[in-house]
C-alpha positions in Angstrom: 10.3 -25.7 61.3 14.1 -26.2 61.0 15.8 -29.3 59.7 16.9 -30.3 63.2 13.4 -30.0 64.6 12.0 -32.0 61.7 14.6 -34.7 62.3 13.6 -34.8 66.0 10.0 -35.2 65.1 10.9 -38.1 62.8 12.8 -39.8 65.6 9.8 -39.3 68.0 7.5 -40.8 65.4 9.9 -43.7 64.8 10.1 -44.5 68.6 6.3 -44.3 68.9 5.7 -46.6 65.9 8.2 -49.2 67.1 7.8 -49.1 70.9 4.4 -47.6 71.2 5.7 -44.9 73.6 5.4 -41.2 72.9 8.3 -39.2 74.1 8.5 -35.4 74.3 11.3 -33.2 73.0 12.5 -32.5 76.6 12.6 -36.2 77.5 16.1 -37.5 78.7 16.0 -40.1 75.9 15.8 -37.3 73.3 18.7 -35.5 75.1 20.8 -38.7 74.6 19.7 -38.8 71.0 20.8 -35.2 70.5 24.1 -35.9 72.2 24.6 -39.0 70.1 23.9 -37.0 66.9 26.4 -34.4 68.0 29.0 -37.0 68.8 28.4 -38.6 65.4 28.8 -35.2 63.7 32.0 -34.4 65.6 33.4 -37.9 64.9 32.5 -37.5 61.2 34.3 -34.2 61.1 37.3 -35.5 62.9 37.5 -38.6 60.6 37.1 -36.3 57.6 40.0 -34.2 58.8 42.1 -37.3 59.5 41.3 -38.7 56.1 42.2 -35.4 54.4 45.5 -35.3 56.3 46.2 -39.0 55.4 45.3 -38.2 51.7 47.8 -35.3 51.8 50.5 -37.5 53.2 49.8 -40.2 50.7 49.9 -37.7 47.8 53.3 -36.4 49.2 54.7 -40.0 49.4 53.5 -40.8 45.9 55.0 -37.6 44.6 58.3 -38.4 46.3 58.2 -42.0 45.0 57.4 -40.6 41.5 60.4 -38.3 41.6 62.6 -41.1 42.9 61.5 -43.4 40.2 62.0 -40.7 37.6 65.5 -40.0 38.9 66.3 -43.7 38.8 64.9 -44.2 35.3 67.0 -41.1 34.2 70.1 -42.6 35.7 69.4 -46.0 34.0 68.7 -44.2 30.7 71.8 -42.1 30.9 73.9 -45.2 31.8 72.4 -47.1 28.8 73.1 -44.1 26.5 76.7 -43.9 27.7 77.2 -47.7 27.2 75.6 -47.4 23.7 77.9 -44.5 22.8 80.9 -46.4 24.0 79.9 -49.5 22.1 79.1 -47.5 18.9 82.5 -45.8 19.2 84.2 -49.2 19.6 82.4 -50.7 16.6 83.1 -47.7 14.5 86.8 -47.8 15.3 86.9 -51.6 14.7 85.1 -51.1 11.3 87.4 -48.2 10.4 90.5 -50.4 11.1 89.0 -53.2 9.0 88.4 -50.7 6.1 91.9 -49.2 6.5 93.4 -52.7 6.4 91.5 -53.6 3.2 92.6 -50.3 1.6 96.2 -51.1 2.6 95.9 -54.6 1.1 94.3 -53.2 -2.1 97.0 -50.5 -2.3 99.8 -53.0 -1.7 98.3 -55.3 -4.3 98.2 -52.4 -6.8 101.7 -51.4 -6.0 102.9 -55.0 -6.4 101.2 -55.2 -9.8 102.7 -51.8 -10.8 106.2 -52.8 -9.7 105.8 -56.1 -11.5 104.7 -54.2 -14.6 107.6 -51.8 -14.2 110.1 -54.7 -13.8 108.8 -56.3 -16.9 109.0 -53.0 -18.8 112.6 -52.5 -17.5 113.5 -56.0 -18.7 112.0 -55.2 -22.1 113.8 -51.9 -22.2 117.1 -53.5 -21.3 116.5 -56.2 -23.9 115.7 -53.5 -26.5 118.9 -51.6 -25.6 120.9 -54.8 -25.9 119.2 -55.7 -29.2 119.9 -52.2 -30.5 123.5 -52.4 -29.3 123.9 -55.7 -31.1 122.3 -54.3 -34.2 124.6 -51.3 -34.0 127.7 -53.5 -33.7 126.4 -55.7 -36.6 126.0 -52.6 -38.7 129.5 -51.4 -37.8 130.9 -54.8 -38.7 129.1 -55.0 -42.0 130.2 -51.5 -42.8 133.8 -52.4 -42.0 133.6 -55.5 -44.1 132.2 -53.5 -47.0 134.8 -50.8 -46.7 137.7 -53.1 -46.4 136.8 -55.1 -49.4 
C-alpha cells in the first residue's frame, strides 16, 4: 500500500468516525478531497517558488545595500583621513614655526650677549692701549728728564 492510498484510508476512517458515513474511494467526495490535496500541493510548490524568488531578491538588495554602505563608509573614512592629514600638517607647520622663532630668539640673545662681551673687550683693549701709550709717554718723559740732567 502506497503512502497516498494509506492517506486516503485515513481520511475515509476520519469521515466515518466523525459523521458515521462510510465513503468509498470512488465517491465524489473523495475525488474532491484528492483535488483539494492536489491544489494544496500545487499552491505549496508555487508559494515555495515565490518565497525562493523573494529570498533571492532580498539577498540581492541586502548585498547592494551592503556595498553602498561600504562605499559610503570608505568615502567618510577617506575624507576623515584627508582632514586629519591636513590638520596634522597645519599643526606641524605651526609648531615648526614656533620652534624656529624660539631658536631665532635664543640665537639673537646669544649674539647680543656675544656682541656685548666683544664691546666690553674692545673697550678694555682700547683702555689698555691708552694706558700703555700713557705709560710709554711717561717713560719717555722720565728718560728725557734723566738724560737732560
